[in-house]
N, CA, C and O atoms as CSV, one atom per row, in Angstrom:
chain,resi,resn,atom,element,x,y,z
A,1,MET,N,N,96.447,114.426,92.868
A,1,MET,CA,C,96.586,113.020,93.099
A,1,MET,C,C,95.055,112.615,93.962
A,1,MET,O,O,94.478,113.164,94.900
A,2,THR,N,N,94.745,111.387,93.135
A,2,THR,CA,C,93.326,111.224,93.683
A,2,THR,C,C,93.656,110.023,94.839
A,2,THR,O,O,94.524,109.163,94.686
A,3,PRO,N,N,92.894,110.131,95.868
A,3,PRO,CA,C,93.007,109.092,96.720
A,3,PRO,C,C,92.490,108.064,96.548
A,3,PRO,O,O,91.417,108.023,95.946
A,4,ASP,N,N,93.255,106.628,97.149
A,4,ASP,CA,C,92.982,105.459,96.834
A,4,ASP,C,C,92.171,104.661,97.869
A,4,ASP,O,O,92.677,103.790,98.577
A,5,PRO,N,N,91.145,104.948,97.899
A,5,PRO,CA,C,90.369,104.144,99.397
A,5,PRO,C,C,90.834,102.676,99.585
A,5,PRO,O,O,90.868,102.266,100.745
A,6,GLN,N,N,91.181,101.869,98.628
A,6,GLN,CA,C,91.665,100.651,99.120
A,6,GLN,C,C,93.207,100.606,99.837
A,6,GLN,O,O,93.602,99.845,100.720
A,7,ARG,N,N,93.862,101.585,99.209
A,7,ARG,CA,C,95.145,101.913,99.709
A,7,ARG,C,C,95.239,102.191,101.155
A,7,ARG,O,O,95.854,101.557,102.012
A,8,GLU,N,N,94.491,103.293,101.276
A,8,GLU,CA,C,94.182,103.953,102.452
A,8,GLU,C,C,93.887,103.148,103.919
A,8,GLU,O,O,94.499,103.212,104.986
A,9,ALA,N,N,92.739,102.393,103.535
A,9,ALA,CA,C,92.205,101.456,104.346
A,9,ALA,C,C,93.325,100.462,104.794
A,9,ALA,O,O,93.419,100.043,105.948
A,10,ALA,N,N,94.095,100.152,103.853
A,10,ALA,CA,C,95.599,99.148,103.901
A,10,ALA,C,C,96.293,99.780,104.735
A,10,ALA,O,O,96.770,99.196,105.709
A,11,LEU,N,N,96.470,100.991,104.532
A,11,LEU,CA,C,97.511,101.800,105.277
A,11,LEU,C,C,97.163,101.737,106.679
A,11,LEU,O,O,97.910,101.378,107.589
A,12,PHE,N,N,95.726,102.191,106.788
A,12,PHE,CA,C,95.379,102.705,108.151
A,12,PHE,C,C,95.229,101.276,108.793
A,12,PHE,O,O,95.546,101.378,109.978
A,13,GLN,N,N,94.910,100.127,108.517
A,13,GLN,CA,C,94.962,98.832,109.205
A,13,GLN,C,C,96.222,98.668,109.692
A,13,GLN,O,O,96.466,98.441,110.877
A,14,ALA,N,N,97.166,98.792,108.685
A,14,ALA,CA,C,98.643,98.309,109.177
A,14,ALA,C,C,99.155,99.651,110.363
A,14,ALA,O,O,99.827,99.353,111.350
A,15,ALA,N,N,98.837,100.735,110.158
A,15,ALA,CA,C,99.228,101.878,111.031
A,15,ALA,C,C,98.624,101.638,112.462
A,15,ALA,O,O,99.253,101.964,113.469
A,16,ALA,N,N,97.277,101.009,112.522
A,16,ALA,CA,C,96.756,101.015,113.632
A,16,ALA,C,C,97.233,99.798,114.364
A,16,ALA,O,O,96.718,99.725,115.480
A,17,GLN,N,N,97.968,98.923,114.112
A,17,GLN,CA,C,98.564,97.800,114.763
A,17,GLN,C,C,99.783,98.330,115.495
A,17,GLN,O,O,100.235,97.680,116.438
A,18,LEU,N,N,100.355,99.495,115.110
A,18,LEU,CA,C,101.798,100.139,115.645
A,18,LEU,C,C,101.488,101.134,116.109
A,18,LEU,O,O,100.604,101.844,115.629
A,19,THR,N,N,102.402,101.515,117.552
A,19,THR,CA,C,102.110,102.662,118.368
A,19,THR,C,C,103.430,103.281,118.480
A,19,THR,O,O,104.464,102.685,118.180
A,20,GLY,N,N,103.381,104.670,118.983
A,20,GLY,CA,C,104.364,105.465,118.914
A,20,GLY,C,C,105.239,105.515,117.859
A,20,GLY,O,O,104.862,105.845,116.734
A,21,PRO,N,N,106.682,105.138,118.185
A,21,PRO,CA,C,107.727,105.892,117.065
A,21,PRO,C,C,107.652,104.762,115.828
A,21,PRO,O,O,108.054,104.933,114.677
A,22,ALA,N,N,107.085,103.672,116.333
A,22,ALA,CA,C,107.098,102.479,114.824
A,22,ALA,C,C,105.952,102.842,113.962
A,22,ALA,O,O,105.999,102.600,112.756
A,23,ARG,N,N,104.911,103.414,114.513
A,23,ARG,CA,C,103.453,103.969,113.908
A,23,ARG,C,C,104.114,105.416,113.085
A,23,ARG,O,O,103.932,105.430,111.868
A,24,ALA,N,N,104.889,106.655,113.719
A,24,ALA,CA,C,105.360,107.296,112.847
A,24,ALA,C,C,106.275,106.958,111.876
A,24,ALA,O,O,106.026,107.289,110.717
A,25,THR,N,N,107.546,106.209,112.196
A,25,THR,CA,C,108.253,105.466,111.031
A,25,THR,C,C,107.593,104.925,109.871
A,25,THR,O,O,107.898,105.154,108.701
A,26,PHE,N,N,106.475,104.037,110.377
A,26,PHE,CA,C,105.693,103.523,109.185
A,26,PHE,C,C,105.014,104.665,108.275
A,26,PHE,O,O,105.092,104.668,107.046
A,27,LEU,N,N,104.300,105.689,109.080
A,27,LEU,CA,C,103.476,106.618,108.302
A,27,LEU,C,C,104.554,107.409,107.235
A,27,LEU,O,O,104.370,107.586,106.030
A,28,ASP,N,N,105.734,107.831,108.044
A,28,ASP,CA,C,106.823,108.458,107.048
A,28,ASP,C,C,107.112,107.716,105.679
A,28,ASP,O,O,107.222,108.315,104.609
A,29,GLY,N,N,107.216,106.423,105.824
A,29,GLY,CA,C,107.876,106.074,104.774
A,29,GLY,C,C,106.226,105.895,103.857
A,29,GLY,O,O,106.018,106.247,102.696
A,30,ALA,N,N,105.435,105.379,104.618
A,30,ALA,CA,C,104.060,104.764,103.080
A,30,ALA,C,C,103.631,106.313,102.711
A,30,ALA,O,O,103.234,106.402,101.549
A,31,CYS,N,N,103.624,107.387,103.348
A,31,CYS,CA,C,103.273,109.039,103.047
A,31,CYS,C,C,104.195,109.722,102.239
A,31,CYS,O,O,103.904,110.737,101.606
A,32,HIS,N,N,105.304,109.189,102.246
A,32,HIS,CA,C,106.546,109.980,101.760
A,32,HIS,C,C,106.049,110.843,100.228
A,32,HIS,O,O,105.665,110.190,99.258
A,33,GLY,N,N,106.120,112.211,100.203
A,33,GLY,CA,C,105.519,112.977,99.555
A,33,GLY,C,C,104.089,112.926,99.267
A,33,GLY,O,O,103.636,113.219,98.161
A,34,ASN,N,N,103.327,112.529,100.328
A,34,ASN,CA,C,101.880,112.831,100.013
A,34,ASN,C,C,101.373,113.239,101.445
A,34,ASN,O,O,100.995,112.423,102.285
A,35,PRO,N,N,101.410,114.495,101.606
A,35,PRO,CA,C,101.235,114.843,102.974
A,35,PRO,C,C,99.833,114.941,103.392
A,35,PRO,O,O,99.499,114.914,104.576
A,36,ALA,N,N,98.728,115.095,102.070
A,36,ALA,CA,C,97.401,115.247,102.438
A,36,ALA,C,C,96.876,113.440,102.916
A,36,ALA,O,O,95.939,113.274,103.697
A,37,LEU,N,N,97.550,112.395,102.383
A,37,LEU,CA,C,97.822,111.192,102.859
A,37,LEU,C,C,97.690,111.000,104.366
A,37,LEU,O,O,96.877,110.551,105.173
A,38,ARG,N,N,99.093,111.656,104.336
A,38,ARG,CA,C,99.226,111.665,106.021
A,38,ARG,C,C,98.222,112.195,106.912
A,38,ARG,O,O,97.582,111.577,107.763
A,39,GLN,N,N,98.176,113.215,106.660
A,39,GLN,CA,C,97.048,114.177,107.327
A,39,GLN,C,C,95.642,113.178,107.480
A,39,GLN,O,O,95.091,113.166,108.581
A,40,ARG,N,N,95.135,112.429,106.475
A,40,ARG,CA,C,93.718,111.819,106.626
A,40,ARG,C,C,94.132,110.533,107.350
A,40,ARG,O,O,93.289,110.134,108.154
A,41,LEU,N,N,95.097,109.897,107.257
A,41,LEU,CA,C,95.544,108.744,108.090
A,41,LEU,C,C,95.749,108.790,109.794
A,41,LEU,O,O,95.618,107.884,110.618
A,42,GLU,N,N,96.088,110.089,109.953
A,42,GLU,CA,C,96.645,110.596,111.202
A,42,GLU,C,C,95.387,111.123,111.727
A,42,GLU,O,O,95.486,111.337,112.935
A,43,ALA,N,N,94.091,111.445,111.182
A,43,ALA,CA,C,93.080,111.902,111.796
A,43,ALA,C,C,92.205,110.674,111.971
A,43,ALA,O,O,91.641,110.558,113.059
A,44,LEU,N,N,91.998,109.649,110.954
A,44,LEU,CA,C,91.768,108.258,111.196
A,44,LEU,C,C,92.019,107.871,112.416
A,44,LEU,O,O,91.233,107.730,113.352
A,45,LEU,N,N,93.691,107.626,112.343
A,45,LEU,CA,C,93.964,107.095,113.679
A,45,LEU,C,C,93.648,107.730,114.744
A,45,LEU,O,O,93.572,107.025,115.750
A,46,ALA,N,N,93.452,108.755,114.857
A,46,ALA,CA,C,93.228,109.555,116.240
A,46,ALA,C,C,92.025,109.390,116.571
A,46,ALA,O,O,91.731,109.317,117.764
A,47,ALA,N,N,90.772,109.266,115.269
A,47,ALA,CA,C,89.297,109.137,115.808
A,47,ALA,C,C,89.055,107.542,116.210
A,47,ALA,O,O,88.066,107.131,116.816
A,48,HIS,N,N,90.142,106.749,115.756
A,48,HIS,CA,C,90.072,105.331,116.182
A,48,HIS,C,C,90.694,105.031,117.475
A,48,HIS,O,O,90.229,104.058,118.068
A,49,GLU,N,N,91.575,105.624,117.983
A,49,GLU,CA,C,91.798,105.899,119.367
A,49,GLU,C,C,90.818,106.035,120.315
A,49,GLU,O,O,90.567,105.354,121.310
A,50,GLN,N,N,90.338,106.945,119.894
A,50,GLN,CA,C,89.160,108.122,120.714
A,50,GLN,C,C,87.973,107.010,120.882
A,50,GLN,O,O,87.455,106.715,121.960
A,51,SER,N,N,87.678,106.509,119.748
A,51,SER,CA,C,86.140,105.610,119.573
A,51,SER,C,C,86.737,104.169,120.636
A,51,SER,O,O,85.889,103.581,121.307
A,52,GLU,N,N,88.197,103.715,120.693
A,52,GLU,CA,C,87.970,102.457,121.621
A,52,GLU,C,C,87.902,102.754,122.808
A,52,GLU,O,O,87.446,101.894,123.562
A,53,GLY,N,N,88.353,104.141,123.407
A,53,GLY,CA,C,88.018,104.530,124.878
A,53,GLY,C,C,86.471,104.458,125.173
A,53,GLY,O,O,85.966,103.830,126.104
A,54,ILE,N,N,85.728,105.283,124.124
A,54,ILE,CA,C,84.435,105.680,124.433
A,54,ILE,C,C,83.754,104.070,124.342
A,54,ILE,O,O,82.836,103.945,125.153
A,55,LEU,N,N,83.960,103.112,123.709
A,55,LEU,CA,C,83.399,102.073,123.484
A,55,LEU,C,C,83.686,101.256,124.902
A,55,LEU,O,O,82.842,100.663,125.574
A,56,ALA,N,N,84.778,101.357,125.113
A,56,ALA,CA,C,85.426,100.687,126.576
A,56,ALA,C,C,84.863,101.270,127.651
A,56,ALA,O,O,84.738,100.478,128.586
A,57,GLU,N,N,84.451,102.435,127.881
A,57,GLU,CA,C,83.446,102.967,128.952
A,57,GLU,C,C,81.990,102.462,128.793
A,57,GLU,O,O,81.238,102.323,129.757
A,58,THR,N,N,81.687,102.231,127.676
A,58,THR,CA,C,79.975,102.070,127.406
A,58,THR,C,C,79.783,101.074,127.720
A,58,THR,O,O,78.766,100.925,128.399
A,59,VAL,N,N,80.627,99.847,127.418
A,59,VAL,CA,C,80.325,98.480,127.084
A,59,VAL,C,C,79.932,97.868,128.852
A,59,VAL,O,O,80.745,97.774,129.771
A,60,PRO,N,N,78.771,97.602,128.885
A,60,PRO,CA,C,78.405,97.182,130.449
A,60,PRO,C,C,79.372,95.869,130.635
A,60,PRO,O,O,79.800,95.236,129.670
A,61,ALA,N,N,79.718,95.478,132.289
A,61,ALA,CA,C,79.892,94.521,132.573
A,61,ALA,C,C,79.177,93.129,132.287
A,61,ALA,O,O,77.959,93.307,132.300
A,62,ALA,N,N,79.515,91.807,132.035
A,62,ALA,CA,C,78.737,90.514,131.919
A,62,ALA,C,C,77.911,90.769,133.267
A,62,ALA,O,O,78.373,91.195,134.325
A,63,VAL,N,N,76.469,90.382,132.967
A,63,VAL,CA,C,75.772,90.259,133.957
A,63,VAL,C,C,75.045,88.917,134.101
A,63,VAL,O,O,73.996,88.692,133.497
A,64,PRO,N,N,75.603,88.076,134.877
A,64,PRO,CA,C,75.083,86.606,135.055
A,64,PRO,C,C,73.585,86.710,135.136
A,64,PRO,O,O,73.017,87.664,135.668
A,65,THR,N,N,72.869,85.513,134.492
A,65,THR,CA,C,71.694,85.617,134.462
A,65,THR,C,C,71.160,84.244,135.171
A,65,THR,O,O,71.939,83.329,135.437
A,66,ILE,N,N,69.880,84.190,135.428
A,66,ILE,CA,C,69.030,83.245,136.092
A,66,ILE,C,C,68.656,82.161,135.202
A,66,ILE,O,O,68.179,82.515,134.123
A,67,ARG,N,N,68.793,80.657,135.466
A,67,ARG,CA,C,68.650,79.469,134.900
A,67,ARG,C,C,67.353,79.230,135.551
A,67,ARG,O,O,67.412,79.049,136.767
A,68,LEU,N,N,66.057,79.185,134.931
A,68,LEU,CA,C,64.838,78.474,135.549
A,68,LEU,C,C,64.551,77.028,135.124
A,68,LEU,O,O,64.220,76.779,133.964
A,69,ASN,N,N,64.660,76.198,135.939
A,69,ASN,CA,C,64.408,74.722,135.560
A,69,ASN,C,C,62.976,74.513,135.744
A,69,ASN,O,O,62.497,73.998,136.754
A,70,LEU,N,N,62.189,74.995,134.568
A,70,LEU,CA,C,60.973,74.843,134.589
A,70,LEU,C,C,60.521,73.550,134.038
A,70,LEU,O,O,61.228,73.066,133.155
A,71,PRO,N,N,59.331,72.828,134.453
A,71,PRO,CA,C,58.975,71.337,133.511
A,71,PRO,C,C,58.832,71.965,132.039
A,71,PRO,O,O,58.763,73.172,131.808
A,72,ASP,N,N,58.795,70.849,131.001
A,72,ASP,CA,C,58.234,71.216,129.645
A,72,ASP,C,C,56.714,71.332,129.852
A,72,ASP,O,O,56.013,70.564,130.511
A,73,ALA,N,N,56.275,72.579,129.079
A,73,ALA,CA,C,55.096,72.502,128.678
A,73,ALA,C,C,54.832,71.662,127.732
A,73,ALA,O,O,55.702,71.273,126.953
A,74,PRO,N,N,53.254,71.173,127.671
A,74,PRO,CA,C,52.651,70.413,126.367
A,74,PRO,C,C,52.719,71.044,125.656
A,74,PRO,O,O,52.342,72.200,125.844
A,75,ASP,N,N,53.190,70.676,124.553
A,75,ASP,CA,C,52.982,71.415,123.114
A,75,ASP,C,C,51.646,71.376,122.346
A,75,ASP,O,O,51.484,70.543,121.454
A,76,GLU,N,N,50.721,72.228,122.664
A,76,GLU,CA,C,49.237,71.966,122.147
A,76,GLU,C,C,49.111,72.563,120.630
A,76,GLU,O,O,47.996,72.714,120.130
A,77,ALA,N,N,50.358,72.908,119.893
A,77,ALA,CA,C,49.968,73.118,118.934
A,77,ALA,C,C,50.357,71.767,117.661
A,77,ALA,O,O,50.195,71.819,116.442
A,78,VAL,N,N,50.780,70.890,118.318
A,78,VAL,CA,C,51.439,69.473,117.628
A,78,VAL,C,C,49.851,69.176,117.225
A,78,VAL,O,O,48.882,69.145,117.984
A,79,GLY,N,N,49.898,68.951,115.671
A,79,GLY,CA,C,49.002,68.021,115.151
A,79,GLY,C,C,48.375,69.451,114.387
A,79,GLY,O,O,47.714,69.131,113.399
A,80,THR,N,N,48.413,70.582,114.554
A,80,THR,CA,C,47.430,71.710,114.185
A,80,THR,C,C,47.926,72.052,112.670
A,80,THR,O,O,49.081,72.288,112.316
A,81,THR,N,N,46.787,72.019,111.896
A,81,THR,CA,C,47.449,72.493,110.371
A,81,THR,C,C,47.204,73.715,110.144
A,81,THR,O,O,46.274,74.312,110.685
A,82,LEU,N,N,48.223,74.379,109.093
A,82,LEU,CA,C,48.432,75.373,109.014
A,82,LEU,C,C,48.365,75.279,107.424
A,82,LEU,O,O,49.345,74.757,106.893
A,83,GLY,N,N,47.324,75.723,106.590
A,83,GLY,CA,C,47.393,75.812,105.134
A,83,GLY,C,C,47.697,74.409,104.849
A,83,GLY,O,O,47.062,73.577,105.497
A,84,ARG,N,N,48.644,73.957,103.906
A,84,ARG,CA,C,48.790,72.842,103.586
A,84,ARG,C,C,50.054,71.935,104.308
A,84,ARG,O,O,50.503,70.895,103.826
A,85,TYR,N,N,50.610,72.704,105.828
A,85,TYR,CA,C,51.393,71.992,106.468
A,85,TYR,C,C,50.717,71.794,107.627
A,85,TYR,O,O,49.854,72.542,108.087
A,86,LYS,N,N,51.224,70.513,108.219
A,86,LYS,CA,C,50.816,70.029,109.808
A,86,LYS,C,C,52.230,70.171,110.543
A,86,LYS,O,O,53.351,69.767,110.236
A,87,LEU,N,N,51.818,70.788,111.465
A,87,LEU,CA,C,52.905,70.904,112.842
A,87,LEU,C,C,53.176,69.370,113.364
A,87,LEU,O,O,52.264,68.599,113.660
A,88,LEU,N,N,54.428,69.083,113.423
A,88,LEU,CA,C,54.812,67.737,114.156
A,88,LEU,C,C,55.351,68.294,115.469
A,88,LEU,O,O,55.765,67.529,116.340
């Protein structure tokens, strides 16, 4: 049986929203008679869950920034022409 990538992607998205027994029940029904599909989906789901933990650990917390209130510098380029264009 040839894998259908679109169907697998849809099943993965649906299964990723579920956890525990609900996910197992969903996979039982969706993959009935196709153990290769079940194995691929379980591998994808395991990798997905593992990557969420890695991403959560590597994303730094928000760091406040400093706002500098500097006066606007005069725009010395106003009036300059670049080829057929004139900077306003």
